[in-house]
C-alpha positions in Angstrom: 35.5 -10.0 -17.7 33.2 -7.0 -18.5 34.1 -3.6 -19.1 32.7 -0.9 -16.8 31.1 0.4 -20.1 29.6 -2.8 -20.9 28.2 -2.8 -17.7 26.8 1.0 -17.8 25.3 -0.5 -21.2 23.8 -3.8 -19.8 21.7 -1.5 -16.9 19.9 0.3 -19.4 19.1 -2.7 -21.6 17.9 -4.1 -18.5 15.8 -0.9 -17.6 14.6 -0.4 -21.1 13.7 -4.4 -20.8 11.5 -4.1 -17.8 9.6 -1.4 -19.5 9.1 -3.1 -22.7 7.5 -6.2 -20.6 5.5 -4.0 -18.7 3.5 -2.8 -21.5 2.1 -6.2 -22.2 1.1 -7.6 -18.6 -1.3 -7.3 -16.5 -0.5 -5.4 -13.4 -2.3 -6.9 -10.1 0.2 -6.0 -7.5 -2.3 -4.6 -4.9 1.0 -2.1 -3.4 1.7 -1.0 -6.7 0.6 1.5 -9.1 1.6 3.5 -12.2 2.1 7.3 -11.8 1.0 9.5 -14.3 3.4 11.6 -16.7 3.7 14.4 -14.5 4.7 12.8 -11.7 7.3 10.5 -13.5 8.5 14.5 -14.9 9.2 15.3 -11.1 11.5 12.4 -10.4 13.9 13.6 -12.9 14.3 17.0 -11.6 17.2 18.5 -10.0 15.3 18.3 -6.2 16.4 14.8 -6.3 20.3 16.0 -5.8 19.9 18.4 -3.2 19.2 18.3 0.8 16.6 20.0 3.0 17.1 18.6 6.3 14.3 19.9 9.4 11.1 21.6 8.6 10.3 24.3 5.8 11.9 27.7 6.9 13.9 26.1 9.5 16.2 23.9 7.1 19.9 23.2 8.0 20.6 23.7 4.3 20.4 26.9 2.3 19.5 26.4 -1.3 15.6 25.5 -0.3 13.7 28.7 -1.4 11.5 26.5 -3.8 11.8 23.3 -2.4 9.9 25.1 0.8 7.2 26.2 -1.4 6.6 23.0 -2.7 6.8 20.8 0.4 4.0 23.4 2.3 1.9 23.0 -1.0 2.1 19.4 -0.8 1.2 19.1 3.1 -1.3 21.5 2.1 -2.5 19.3 -0.6 -2.8 16.4 2.0 -4.6 18.4 4.6 -7.2 19.2 2.3 -7.3 15.7 1.0 -7.7 13.9 4.2 -9.4 17.0 6.5 -6.2 16.7 8.9 -5.1 19.1 10.7 -1.3 18.3 10.6 0.6 16.3 7.8 4.5 15.7 7.6 5.4 14.3 4.1 8.8 13.8 5.0 9.0 9.9 6.2 10.5 8.0 2.5 8.2 5.4 2.7 4.9 3.7 4.9 7.6 1.8 7.0 9.4 5.0 7.8 6.1 6.8 8.8 5.1 3.7 11.0 8.7 4.0 12.8 7.8 7.9 12.9 4.5 6.9 14.9 6.4 4.4 17.1 9.1 6.8 17.7 6.7 9.6 18.3 4.3 7.5 20.9 5.8 4.3 22.7 8.9 3.8 24.1 11.0 0.5 23.7 9.8 -2.5 25.7 6.0 -1.0 25.5 3.2 -3.2 24.3 1.7 -2.5 20.8 -1.0 -4.6 19.3 -1.9 -5.3 15.5 -2.8 -7.8 13.2 -0.5 -10.8 12.5 1.0 -11.0 9.0 -0.8 -14.3 8.2 -4.0 -12.1 9.3 -3.2 -9.0 7.1 -0.9 -7.4 9.3 2.2 -6.1 7.7 6.0 -6.5 8.2 6.6 -3.1 9.8 3.8 -4.4 12.6 6.0 -7.4 13.0 7.3 -9.1 16.4 11.3 -8.9 17.1 11.9 -12.9 16.4 9.7 -12.3 13.2 12.5 -9.7 12.0 9.6 -7.0 12.1 10.2 -3.3 12.3 8.1 -3.0 15.5 10.3 -5.2 17.6 13.4 -5.5 15.7 14.1 -2.1 15.2 11.8 -0.4 18.3 11.9 -3.1 20.5 7.9 -3.3 20.7 6.4 -6.5 22.2 3.8 -7.1 19.9 0.4 -8.7 21.0 -2.2 -9.7 18.2 -5.3 -8.1 17.4 -7.8 -11.0 16.8 -9.1 -11.6 13.3 -12.3 -13.1 12.4 -11.6 -15.5 9.8 -14.7 -15.6 7.7 -15.4 -11.7 7.6 -11.6 -11.1 6.8 -12.1 -8.7 9.8 -11.0 -7.4 13.5 -13.5 -9.1 16.0 -14.7 -6.4 17.8 -15.6 -8.3 20.8 -12.5 -10.6 20.9 -10.2 -7.5 21.1 -11.8 -6.0 23.8 -11.4 -8.9 26.2 -7.7 -9.1 25.1 -7.0 -5.5 25.6 -8.7 -5.8 28.9 -6.8 -8.6 29.7 -3.3 -7.0 28.9 -4.8 -3.9 31.4 -5.5 -6.2 33.9 -2.2 -8.1 33.8 -0.4 -4.9 34.3 0.8 -4.7 30.5 -1.9 -2.4 29.1 -1.1 -1.5 25.0 0.7 2.1 24.5 -0.6 1.7 20.9 -2.5 0.3 18.4 -2.1 0.1 14.7 -5.1 -0.6 12.5 -4.8 -1.4 8.6 -2.4 -3.8 7.1 -1.4 -5.6 3.6 -4.6 -7.3 3.5 -7.0 -4.8 3.6 -10.3 -5.5 2.1 -13.0 -3.9 4.6 -12.6 -1.1 6.7 -11.3 -1.8 10.3 -13.6 -1.2 13.1 -11.8 2.1 14.1 -15.1 3.7 15.4 -16.0 0.5 17.7 -12.3 0.0 19.3 -11.2 3.4 19.7 -12.6 4.1 22.9 -11.4 0.8 24.3 -7.8 1.7 23.8 -8.2 5.0 24.8 -9.3 3.9 28.2 -6.4 1.9 28.7 -4.2 5.1 27.6 -3.1 3.5 24.4 -2.5 5.8 20.9 -4.5 4.6 18.3 -2.6 4.6 14.9 -4.1 3.8 11.5 -1.9 2.3 8.5 -3.5 3.4 5.6 -0.7 2.3 3.1 -3.0 0.5 0.6 -6.1 2.4 1.0 -5.2 6.1 1.3 -6.3 6.6 -2.1 -9.9 5.2 -1.6 -9.9 7.3 1.9 -9.1 10.2 0.1 -11.8 9.5 -2.8 -14.2 9.3 0.1 -14.8 5.5 -0.6 -13.5 3.7 2.2 -13.6 5.3 5.9 -12.4 8.2 7.8 -10.0 7.2 10.5 -9.4 10.4 11.9 -13.0 11.2 12.6 -13.7 7.4 13.7 -10.9 7.9 16.8 -7.4 7.6 15.4 -4.9 10.0 16.9 -2.7 9.3 13.6 -2.7 7.8 10.2 0.6 6.6 8.2 0.3 6.0 4.7 2.8 5.3 1.5 1.9 7.5 -1.7 2.2 4.7 -4.1 -0.6 2.2 -3.9 -4.4 3.7 -4.4 -3.1 7.0 -3.6 -1.2 7.1 -7.3 2.0 9.0 -6.5 5.8 7.9 -6.0 7.1 5.9 -3.4 7.2 7.9 -0.4 5.7 8.0 2.8 3.6 10.7 5.5 1.6 11.2 8.5 -1.5 12.7 9.3 -2.5 13.9 12.9 -3.8 16.6 15.0 -2.0 19.7 15.9 -1.9 18.6 19.5 0.6 16.0 18.3 2.6 17.8 15.9 5.9 18.6 17.7 6.3 15.3 19.0 5.5 13.4 15.4 8.1 16.7 13.3 11.0 16.0 16.2 10.1 11.7 15.5 10.9 12.4 11.9 13.6 14.8 12.0 16.4 14.4 13.4 15.0 11.0 14.4 14.5 9.1 11.4 15.2 11.0 8.1 17.9 13.4 7.0 17.3 13.8 3.2 13.8 13.1 2.7 14.0 12.5 -0.9 12.5 16.0 -2.0 12.0 15.0 -5.8 9.3 12.3 -4.5 8.0 15.2 -2.3 7.1 17.2 -5.5 5.8 14.1 -7.1 3.4 13.2 -3.8 2.1 17.2 -4.3 1.3 16.6 -8.1 -0.2 13.1 -7.2 -2.6 15.0 -4.6 -3.7 17.7 -7.2 -4.6 14.8 -9.3 -6.4 12.8 -6.8 -8.4 16.3 -5.7 -9.7 16.7 -9.3 -10.3 12.7 -10.1 -10.1 10.8 -7.2 -13.5 10.2 -6.5 -14.2 8.8 -9.6 -10.8 6.5 -9.4 -11.7 5.2 -5.9 -15.0 4.3 -7.0 -14.0 2.8 -9.9 -10.7 0.8 -8.3 -13.8 -0.7 -5.7 -16.2 -1.9 -8.3 -13.4 -3.4 -10.4 -12.0 -5.4 -7.4 -15.6 -6.8 -6.9 -16.0 -7.6 -10.6 -12.7 -9.8 -10.8 -13.6 -11.1 -7.6 -17.1 -12.4 -8.7 -15.9 -13.2 -12.4 -13.2 -15.6 -10.4 -15.8 -16.9 -8.2 -18.1 -17.8 -11.1 -14.9 -19.8 -12.8 -14.4 -21.8 -9.6 -12.1 -20.1 -7.5 -12.5 -20.0 -4.0 -12.5 -16.0 -3.3 -13.0 -15.4 0.3 -15.4 -13.2 1.5 -18.3 -14.5 -1.0 -20.9 -13.6 1.5 -19.7 -9.8 1.8 -19.4 -9.4 -2.0 -15.5 -10.2 -1.9 -13.9 -6.7 -1.1 -14.5 -3.2 -0.3 -11.3 -2.1 -1.1 -8.8 -2.6 -4.0 -8.1 -6.1 -2.9 -9.3 -9.4 -3.6 -8.1 -12.6 -1.7 -8.1 -16.2 -3.0 -7.8 -19.5 -1.4 -5.8 -21.2 -4.2 -5.0 -24.7 -2.5 -7.6 -26.4 -4.5 -5.0 -26.2 -7.4 -1.9 -25.9 -6.3 0.3 -23.8 -3.8 0.5 -19.7 -4.4 3.9 -19.7 -4.9 4.3 -22.0 -7.7 0.6 -20.4 -9.1 2.5 -17.0 -8.9 5.1 -18.2 -11.0 2.9 -19.7 -13.7 0.9 -16.6 -14.0 4.1 -14.4 -14.5 4.9 -16.6 -17.5 2.0 -15.7 -18.8 2.4 -11.9 -18.2 -0.4 -11.9 -15.4 1.5 -10.1 -12.5 0.4 -10.8 -9.2 1.7 -12.1 -5.5 1.4 -15.2 -3.2 -0.6 -14.3 0.2 -0.5 -16.1 3.2 -4.1 -16.9 4.4 -5.2 -16.4 8.1 -4.6 -20.1 8.9 -2.2 -20.8 6.7 0.7 -21.0 9.6 -1.2 -23.5 12.1 -2.0 -25.6 8.2 2.0 -25.6 8.0 2.5 -23.7 4.8 5.0 -20.7 4.7 4.9 -17.5 3.1 6.9 -19.3 0.2 4.1 -21.5 -0.6 1.1 -20.4 1.0 -2.5 -20.9 0.2 -3.4 -17.9 -1.2 -2.6 -15.2 -4.0 -3.9 -11.5 -3.8 -5.0 -9.6 -6.4 -5.2 -5.3 -6.7 -7.3 -3.5 -9.1 -5.6 -0.3 -8.3 -3.1 -0.2 -11.5 -5.2 -1.6 -14.0 -8.0 0.8 -13.4 -5.4 3.5 -13.6 -4.9 2.0 -17.4 -8.4 2.8 -17.9 -10.0 -0.8 -17.2 -13.5 -1.4 -16.2 -15.7 -4.0 -15.4 -15.7 -6.0 -18.6 -12.1 -6.1 -18.4 -12.1 -7.5 -15.0 -14.2 -10.7 -16.9 -11.2 -11.0 -19.2 -8.4 -10.8 -16.6 -10.4 -13.5 -14.8 -10.4 -15.9 -17.9 -7.0 -15.5 -18.5 -6.0 -16.3 -15.3 -8.5 -19.5 -14.8 -6.7 -20.6 -18.1 -4.0 -20.6 -16.5 -4.5 -21.9 -13.1 -7.7 -24.3 -13.7 -7.4 -25.5 -17.6 -4.0 -25.9 -17.7 -2.9 -23.6 -21.0 0.7 -23.4 -21.9 1.5 -19.8 -20.5 3.2 -19.0 -23.7 0.1 -19.4 -25.7 -1.9 -17.0 -23.2 1.0 -14.9 -22.4 0.2 -13.7 -26.4 -3.0 -12.8 -26.0 -2.5 -10.7 -22.8 -0.1 -8.8 -24.9 -2.8 -8.1 -27.5 -5.1 -7.6 -24.7 -3.3 -4.7 -23.3 -2.5 -2.7 -26.4 -5.5 -0.7 -25.8 -4.5 0.1 -22.2 -1.2 1.8 -22.6 -2.0 5.3 -21.1 -2.7 6.8 -17.7 -6.1 7.8 -17.0 -7.3 9.8 -14.0 -4.6 12.9 -14.8 -4.1 16.1 -16.2 -2.3 15.1 -19.1 -1.2 11.9 -20.7 0.7 12.3 -23.7 3.4 10.0 -22.7 2.2 6.2 -22.7 2.5 4.3 -19.0 5.6 2.5 -19.5 7.1 4.3 -21.8 11.4 4.4 -21.2 12.2 8.2 -21.6 15.6 8.8 -22.5 17.3 11.9 -21.3 20.9 11.1 -21.6 
């Protein structure tokens, strides 16, 4: 049996091994990003050891003199980034941010509309029988918004019909949530908000994936298009630490604040709030340039994969208008198997359900698709030419069936020139350098 010291040492060996590995991989997970050295610094501060229950200036705990100032600064920066009247930065994740909205605007048993998971919706919008947050945690009855498979976007006419039918049945939705996990094109918030408001529904928009693109002015502006609330994660296209937030209008402030605390959070990870403040400052300075490059890279990656024989969805629309590229991989295998083969070659992406996979008898472990994101490689300084190289690496594994071990060495060599974080004020420390403070 190992001693306590051996387990202790093993933990650090594994952490350091991860950092060494990621210095040589191509990170294409659409829901991940790499923070700046400045954000990493905030996460090591004493803020992470403290409590600050409640609203700034109204805390349950003493000792919040500086914590309050940082949290107010963070809220102010986020208001500026998103032109929001009200911001709550206490939700500790995007899922908790969604739960705040569910708690503030619905009662258990109410009808909520959202995209299904195969159609791009997130598990936090899922039905009770699927274990989804909306159903299993808040007991909402989830009805699906209709997706146009070809357009990879919400079908406006069919959704209007669905809303009216539910209203006629005496089951009008109390909440609709736009957004999701596969989010290549802006959702028709402006076209549908009026329909939902007419039946008394609150309109929410899950911007977890696209918050950085919205802040950079490169996607859409949901608050101006009819959304009552916007929820988000802070570590995807918005390149902070893992955390969450709710954006809204001042008229909804009290109900959102009460839903967050005492409803759903106690300690809200104060070191992460400080990291979000730093990331928001970086986004104000560099966000427009970054967001534009993310979208350019995603389009370039989609085009390069298409030219190499991959069935990249939405070719007729330029593949994407966000950071996400979705590929039907069934010609070469299933998404789960291909995900593992690419990981052996140090290419990190994820398998993904396609909208029609369930009807085709596929499931999440072996779906028909793979999902690629350009947020992190863009933060590392990569541009269009690098997207072509990445597509070639993927082709060599998936189509040419080259040995992953051979390609892996070339991937590691490719990554040598991309070790620093871009779009930030300081980048002395390499992106994945292990920082020892023991």
